[in-house]
C-alpha positions in Angstrom: 42.5 16.9 0.0 40.5 19.3 2.3 38.6 20.8 -0.8 37.7 17.2 -1.9 36.3 16.4 1.5 34.2 19.7 1.5 32.9 18.8 -2.0 32.0 15.3 -0.9 30.2 16.5 2.2 28.3 19.1 0.1 27.0 16.4 -2.4 26.2 14.1 0.5 24.1 16.8 2.1 22.3 17.6 -1.2 21.5 13.9 -1.8 20.2 13.5 1.8 18.0 16.5 1.4 16.6 15.3 -1.9 15.9 11.9 -0.4 14.1 13.5 2.5 12.1 15.7 0.2 11.1 12.7 -1.8 9.9 10.8 1.3 7.7 13.8 2.2 6.3 14.2 -1.3 5.7 10.4 -1.5 3.7 10.4 1.7 1.5 13.3 0.4 0.9 12.0 -3.1 -2.7 10.9 -3.8 -1.6 7.6 -5.4 0.7 6.3 -2.6 0.0 4.1 0.4 2.1 2.4 3.1 2.0 -0.1 5.9 -0.3 2.3 7.9 -2.9 2.5 5.1 -6.3 0.7 5.3 -6.2 -1.3 2.1 -7.1 -5.0 2.8 -10.2 -5.9 1.0 -10.6 -2.3 -0.2 -8.5 -2.1 -3.4 -11.5 -2.0 -5.8 -12.9 0.8 -3.7 -9.6 2.6 -3.8 -9.5 2.4 -7.6 -13.2 3.1 -8.0 -13.8 0.1 -10.3 -13.9 -3.7 -10.4 -11.1 -4.1 -12.9 -8.4 -6.9 -12.4 -5.5 -5.9 -10.1 -2.0 -6.5 -11.3 1.0 -6.1 -8.9 4.6 -5.5 -9.6 6.7 -6.8 -6.7 10.0 -5.2 -5.7 9.1 -2.7 -8.4 11.9 -0.2 -7.7 10.9 2.9 -9.7 7.7 1.3 -10.9 8.8 1.1 -14.6 6.8 -2.0 -15.4 3.7 -0.9 -13.5 3.7 2.4 -15.4 4.5 0.8 -18.7 1.7 -1.8 -18.4 -0.8 0.9 -17.2 -0.2 2.8 -20.5 -0.9 -0.4 -22.4 -3.9 -1.7 -20.4 -6.3 1.0 -19.2 -8.8 -1.7 -18.3 -6.6 -3.1 -15.5 -5.4 -1.7 -12.2 -1.7 -1.7 -11.3 0.1 -1.6 -7.9 3.8 -1.2 -7.6 5.1 -2.6 -4.4 8.5 -1.9 -2.8 10.0 -1.0 0.6 12.1 1.9 -0.8 10.0 5.1 -0.7 12.6 7.2 -2.6 12.4 4.8 -5.5 8.6 4.5 -5.5 8.5 8.3 -5.6 9.6 8.3 -9.3 6.8 5.9 -10.4 4.2 7.8 -8.3 5.3 11.2 -9.8 5.2 9.8 -13.3 1.8 8.3 -12.8 0.5 11.7 -11.6 2.2 13.7 -14.4 0.8 11.3 -17.0 -2.7 11.2 -15.4 -2.6 7.4 -14.9 -5.4 7.1 -12.4 -5.3 3.3 -12.4 -1.9 3.0 -10.8 -1.0 3.0 -7.1 2.3 2.5 -5.2 2.4 0.7 -1.9 5.5 0.9 0.4 5.6 -2.4 2.4 7.7 -5.5 2.8 6.4 -8.2 0.5 6.5 -10.7 3.4 3.4 -9.0 4.7 1.2 -9.0 1.6 -1.6 -10.7 3.5 -1.9 -7.7 5.8 -2.7 -5.4 2.9 -4.6 -7.6 0.5 -7.7 -9.9 1.1 -8.0 -13.3 -0.5 -8.6 -13.2 -4.3 -7.8 -9.5 -4.6 -4.8 -10.0 -6.9 -5.3 -11.3 -10.5 -1.7 -11.1 -11.9 1.8 -10.9 -10.5 5.0 -9.5 -12.1 8.5 -9.9 -10.6 10.9 -7.7 -12.5 14.7 -7.8 -11.9 14.6 -8.9 -8.3 17.5 -9.4 -6.0 18.7 -13.0 -6.8 19.6 -13.6 -3.1 22.6 -15.9 -3.9 23.1 -16.9 -0.3 19.4 -17.1 0.8 17.2 -19.1 -1.5 14.1 -18.7 0.7 14.3 -14.9 0.2 14.0 -15.2 -3.6 10.6 -13.9 -4.6 9.7 -17.0 -6.6 10.6 -19.4 -3.7 8.1 -21.7 -2.1 8.0 -19.4 0.9 6.7 -16.5 -1.2 4.4 -18.6 -3.4 2.6 -19.5 -0.2 2.2 -15.8 0.7 0.9 -15.0 -2.8 -1.7 -17.8 -2.6 -3.2 -16.1 0.4 -4.1 -13.0 -1.6 -4.3 -14.0 -5.3 -7.0 -15.7 -7.4 -6.6 -19.4 -8.0 -5.8 -18.9 -11.7 -3.2 -16.2 -11.2 0.0 -16.4 -13.2 3.4 -15.1 -12.2 5.5 -13.3 -14.7 9.3 -13.2 -14.0 11.7 -11.0 -16.0 15.3 -11.1 -14.9 19.0 -11.1 -15.8 20.1 -13.6 -13.1 20.8 -17.2 -14.3 20.5 -18.2 -10.6 17.0 -16.7 -10.2 15.8 -17.9 -13.5 17.0 -21.5 -13.0 15.8 -21.7 -9.4 12.4 -20.4 -10.5 12.1 -23.2 -13.0 13.2 -25.8 -10.4 10.5 -24.5 -8.0 7.8 -24.7 -10.7 8.8 -28.2 -11.4 8.9 -29.3 -7.7 5.5 -27.7 -7.1 4.0 -29.0 -10.3 3.2 -25.6 -11.6 2.5 -25.3 -15.3 5.1 -23.1 -17.2 3.4 -21.2 -20.0 6.4 -19.3 -21.3 10.1 -19.9 -20.9 12.4 -17.6 -22.8 16.1 -17.8 -22.0 17.0 -14.7 -24.1 14.3 -12.2 -24.9 16.3 -10.1 -27.3 17.3 -13.2 -29.4 13.7 -13.5 -30.4 12.8 -12.5 -34.0 10.2 -10.2 -32.7 10.0 -9.1 -29.0 6.4 -8.8 -27.7 5.4 -5.2 -26.9 4.9 -6.0 -23.2 8.5 -7.3 -23.0 9.8 -4.2 -24.6 9.2 -2.2 -21.4 12.6 -1.6 -19.9 13.2 -1.0 -16.2 16.0 1.2 -14.8 17.9 -1.9 -13.9 17.3 -3.7 -17.2 18.9 -0.8 -19.1 21.9 -1.1 -16.8 22.2 -4.9 -17.3 21.8 -4.7 -21.0 24.7 -2.2 -21.2 26.6 -4.7 -19.1 25.9 -7.4 -21.8 23.7 -9.6 -19.7 21.0 -11.8 -21.1 17.4 -11.1 -20.2 15.1 -14.0 -19.4 11.3 -14.4 -19.0 9.1 -17.0 -17.5 5.4 -17.2 -17.0 4.0 -19.9 -14.7 0.8 -20.7 -12.7 0.7 -19.8 -9.1 -1.2 -23.0 -8.2 -0.9 -26.6 -9.4 -3.3 -27.6 -12.1 -6.2 -29.7 -10.9 -5.9 -33.4 -11.9 
């Protein structure tokens, strides 16, 4: 029993050290920013071009931001999450693969308007978010968050949701209907399609887990703003 405790303490110490090292590296990477960074209204300057800006919200390890950056060199990508140790993986991959049009921003999504100016964002992706079963307002496709996105995104912005949660998927469709937002794509089972589009073949760390668990992956694309009458 004593040996087991010693081994557990050793691995806990190693994990803690690795996490601390990742935070230090993340802060020093050239493609990372946080809540102290001066970014609002400066994103095109930061990227050094005027290409459209795509954000992946609650991006975790940034799998989708990285995957899309490889596919679309004419767009800029920002992975946003509050977990620096997760963002470290995406930032490191972007550096190793010389993906200069990717950045990672460590902030809470509630405060997007403090880090982006109006019309800076052209496209939003939400990939495998926390379904927040007890707190509907905290879902990233809720009316609360749509209002936040409207402060920083272009009027014609579309939101792309990829998830495994029936609750999140269904509540997103309900919100789109309530707010009269046009739904462009509604796929209840991506991998039941005869041919999966290339952009949907990107798999995040969590998607791989859920697929092994036998879960169905869903995809919805809808307008951020209601269509003009």
